[in-house]
N, C-alpha and C positions, 0 to 999 in steps of 0.2 A: 667283319662288318657288323655282325649282330651285337658283339660286345661293345663296339664303338657306339652303336645306336642306343644301347641300354645305358651306357655311361652318359651320353648326351641327354637322354630323357631324364635321368636322375638329377643331372646338373640343373636342368630347367626347373624341375620341381623344387629343388633346394633353393634356387634363386628366387622363385616366386614366394616361397615360404619366408625367405629372408626379407624381401621387399615388403611383404604384407606385415610382417612383424615390426619392421622399422616404421612403416606408415602409421601404425596404430600405437607405437610406443609413447608418443606424445600427441596430445590433442588439446589445443587452446580454444575454448568456447567463445570468449570475447576478451578484448584488450583495449582499454581506453587511453593508452599512451601515457601512463603515469610517469612521474619523475623518479628516476633512480639516482640517488645521491652518491657522490664520491665518499669513501670511508663510511659506508652506510651502516646503520644499526638495524640488524635483522632480528626480529622477535618471532621465534617459531612457536606457533599456537596449535595445539591438537586436542581433540576430545578423547583420544585413545590413551590407554594406560602407559604404553611405551611409545616414544617418538619413532617415526619411521626412518629418520636420518640423524646422524650425529652432528651437532652444531659446529664443532671444530672442523670436521671433514667438509661440511657444507661451505664454510668460509673459504677453504682451499679450492673447492669446486668453482665458487664464484670468481676467484682470482684466475683460475685456469681458463675459464670461459669468457671472461670480460677483463681485459687488461686495464681498462680505465676506471675500475671500481676502487682501486687503491687498497686500503687496509680495512676491509669490512669487519664488523664485530657481530657474531651470531650467538644467541643464547635462547634457552627455552623461556617462554613467556609465562612463568609460574604465577604471576599476579593474576592473570586472566584464568589460568587453569584452576586456581583456587576460588574463583568468583562464581557464584551460582548463576547470576544473570548471563555472564559471558559464556559459561559452559552450556546453558540452555540454548543460546544463540548458535554456538558451535555445533551442537547436536542437530538443531534445525537446519543449519547450512548443509551438513553432511547428508541429510535426507532429501535436499531439494536442489542441489547443484546438478544440472544435467544439460546436455547439448541443446542449443536453440533457445535457452531461457534468457530473457532480458535481465541485465544487471539490476535494473530498478526493482524488479520483483524480489531480489535478495536483500533489499535494504533493511538495516536495523531500525526497529521502530520503538523499542523500549527506551524511555528517557535515560535510564542509567547506562545502557549500552551505547546510546548516541553520545553521551558525555565522554565515555571512555575513548571512543574513536576520535572525537574532536580534541582530546588531550594528548594525542600521540606526538605532537610537534612534527619533527622530520624523521621519525622512526617508521620502519616498514614492517608490517605484520605479515608473516607467511603462514597461512592456514593450511594444515595437512590433515587429511582424514583417510584412514585405511578402509577401503571398500573391497577387500578380498584380493583380486588380481590387479587392482589399480589403486592409485592414490589420488584423491581429490585435492586440487590445489586452488587457493584463492589468495589474492594480494589485497591488503588494505593499507590506507594511509589516512592522514588527518583531513584531507581535502573533501571527502565525501563519506556518506553513511552507507555506501554500498561497495561491493568488491570492485576494484579497478581492473582486475583480470582474473580469469578462472579457467580451469581445464582439468585434465587428468594426465598422469604419466603411468607407464607400466611399472608395476611393483617388482622389485628385484631384491634378492638376498644380499647382494653386494651394495652396501650403503654408499660407498664411494661412487660407483657407477650411477646409483640412483640420484645422488646429489648432483652429479654432472648433468643428468637428464633434466632435472628441475632447473638448474642454473641456465642451461642452453635454451630451454623452452620459455622461461619467464623473465630472465635477467640479462638477456643478450641485447641490451639497448645502450644508447649513449648516456653518459652520466653527467651530472651537473655538480658544481661546487656547493657544499653545504653552507648555509648561512650561519653567521655567528649569532650569538645571543643579541648583540647590539643591532645587527641587521634585521633580525626577526622582530625585535621590538619596534624598530623604525618602520618596518613594513606594516605592522599591525596598526600603527598610529597614522599612517598615510591615508589621505582621502581615497575613495574608490575611483575607478577609471573614469566614470562619467563626471565626477566632481572635478577631477584633475584636468579633464580635457579643456584646452583653451580654444574658444571659438575662433576659427580662422576664416579669412576671406580668400576664396580661391577665384582667380580671374583668368580669362582666356580671350584670345583673338583668333579668328579663323577665316578661311575662305572655302566655299563649297560650290560644287557643281551638281546639278540634278535635272529633274524633268517635271513638267507640269502638264496637266490635261483636265478637261472638263469632266470626263467620266470618272467618278469616284469608284474605286474597286469594290466589289461585292454588292454593287447596286445594279438594278436593271438598266440595260443600255437604252431601253425605250424612253427613259426619263430625259435622255440627252440627245436622242436621235434628231429631233427637230432642229435644235440650235446647231448641232455639229454639221448637219447636211445643208444648213441655210447658206444661201449665196446672195451677194450684194448686186443688185441690178441698177443700172442707171446712176451709179455712184452713191445711192442712198436708200434704195428700196430693198427691204427684207421682209421675211414673214412676220417678225415682230422685233422690237428694239429693246426688250427687257434686259437681255444679256449681251455683253460685248462679244460673246462667242457666236452670236448671230452674224457679226461683222468680220471678226478676226479668227485666225487659226488658233485653236486652243492648245494644241499639242506643240510644245516648244521646250528647248533647253532653258534651264534656269540657273543663274549664277548669283551668289550671295556673299557679301562681306558682313561680318558681324563681330561683336565684342560683348563680353558679359562677365558677370561675377556672381558668386553664390556665398551666402553666409550660413555658418553652422552646418554646412553640408546638406542643407534642406531647402532654403528659399533664396531666390536670386532674381536677377533681371538681365535682359539682353537687348541691345540696340542692333538694328540691322539695316542693310541696304540691299535690295533685290533688283536684278536686271534681267529682262528677257525681251525678245523681239518677236513680233507677230505680223505675219502677212495678212493683208485683207483678202477675204475669200470672194473674189470677183466672179461673176457669172461669165465664163469664157464665151458663151454664145451671144452675149450682148455686143453689138457692133460698136457701141460707144467707146469700148475699151481699146479699140484699135490704135488710138492715140497714146495710150498709157505705156510708159516704160517700166515703172515699178511703183508699188504703193504698200507701205508697211508702217507699223507703229512700234516704237520702242517704249517698253513699260518700265518705269522707275518707281520703286516703292521704298519708303522709309517707315520704320515702325519700332515698337517696343514690346518685348515679351516679359511676362512674369513667369518664372520657372519654379517648379517643385521637384526636388531630386531625392534619390536614395543612393547611398554609396556602398559598394562592396569591394573588398580587397582579397581577391582569390589568390594572388601571388604578390611577393614583395615588389616586383617590377611592374605590376599592373594594378591600376585603380579603375573600377567599373562604376560609372555614374549613370543610373537610369533616371530619366526625367520626363516630365510633362510640361507643356507650356501653353499659355493663353495670352494673347496680345491684340494690339490694334495697329493699323497701318494707314498711310495715305498713299494713294496711287496717282501717278502723273503719266500722261502719254504724249510723246513727241512724234509728230507725223513726218514721214519721209516719202514724198511723192514727186514724181516728175513725168513729163510727157516725152515722147521720142523727139530726137533732134529734128526730124523731118517735119514735125508739127510746129508751125510758127505761133499759133494762138490756140490755147486750150478751149474746149467746148464750153457751152453754158452749163451743162451738167457737171463738168469738172469744177466749175466755180461754185456750184451749189451743193457739193458733196457733203456727206454727213461729217459732223465734228464730234469729237469726244468731249466729255465734261471734265473739268479740272477744278479742284482735285476730287478724286473718289475717296470715300472713307470706308474702312472695312475692318474685319476682325479675322484672326487666324488662331487655330489651336491644333495640337498634335502631341506627339511623344517621340522619344528617341533615346539614344545611348551615347555616352562619351567613353571611349577606351583610352586611358591616359597611361603612356609607357614612361617609366623612369621619372615620374612626377611632372614631366614637362611636355611630352610630345603626344598629341591627341589625334585620334581618329573618331569622327562623329558621324552618326547615321540618324536621320530624322525623317519623319513623314507627318503629314497633316492636311488640313483643309483650310483654304484661304478664301476670303470673300472681299468684295469691294462694291460699293453702290453709291447711289445718289438719292437724296430725299425728293420724291416726285410731288410732294404736296406744296402747293403755292397758295397764297392768299387770293380769294376770289376777286376778280376784276372784270370790267366790261370787255377787256381785250383777251380774256382767258382762252377763247376759242382760237385765237391767233398765236398762242404760245407754241413754240416748236416742241416736238416730241423729245422727251429725255432719253438720251442714248446710254444704255448700260445701267439701268436703275438697280439691277441685282445681278452680280456676276460671281460665280463660285467655281473653284477648281481644286483639284487634289495635287499634292506635290510630294516628291521624295528627293532627298539630296544626301551626298556624302561629302564630308569636309575634312580638311587638315587644320589642326589647331596647335597653338602654343599656350601652355598653362603656366602660371606662376602665382606665388603668394606674396603680395606686396607688404603685408603686415600681419601680425598675429595678435 
């Protein structure tokens, strides 16, 4: 048993040492997902007197570790090793590459060195610097003046195994077909992406369901308590008549039909129709309502929004459109009221009940998002504040005192809704 315990203890120690050594054999500090070309040209650049790897053996390591790389070509980058500016930059790199360092801080700043990097075309520069027990590695290409990837590998006397470590740590990615000279020339003469972009008109139609209430979130309830608790007595008497919510229930489901479009992915418009139903808040203690069967108002609103949007494409199958809107609307109310069948003739108070003003004019604003799946199927969420009112100013007249009170001069509510949409592009 003692021998078995000793053997197990030694095995655990050896396993920990092996795992520790493996974990620290390769360490990639950063990687900007650079392009690895098929049949790549790899230029090995080092500030050391002797290269740490053999170019021919490294090409074989690349083929062993990445089957898609084709027939790479590897050689020492003697042009840069004989250049004073390049070697000064190489020495500076070997002294400054370390974990946690931002790639931008390693950027080449000398004009001559910047020109050398930009002239690489589709060649890949592999920088290798000997730091004793480790090798510093950095990858350069023509697309930027800073390393695309950097890290270290454990130094080994076996150059074949060392080449395998470098290949697996920095070249184990998907490859792309190299461009021909004609394709490269065509790409260089093409307009940039913003110039090539064709302004499109994106349109949609949708239906939504939501909820509206007088109390705007994150504001004190005391602002609304008076109108929310208000009750209608004697068919027309309330605490005040400024807001329709003194007469009707403000909390109600809200349904909307809408259609719109946007130009350039930035500015657009939308027409809409909104429907909701509001019960009148009668005072149940008032005996005059014993005759009443039901009393409510259906709210119909039509309007137009101006929209400002910003588009994101997090996935190929998803487009995310964040938007804000500002618009105007006209509100109409249709009354539905009736007395009980047992009541043959309504009371005088019934005949003189309050009446809404038509139409009310108002504004609305808010923000939301459209999630469009597979370019056509959308889910929209929006929230905002809506208002409707009536101008209470009238020209002075001898009969001004006899003018009836304006019902709902200023009515405001908050709404939120979720909609299903269909999107299409009618023309480009």
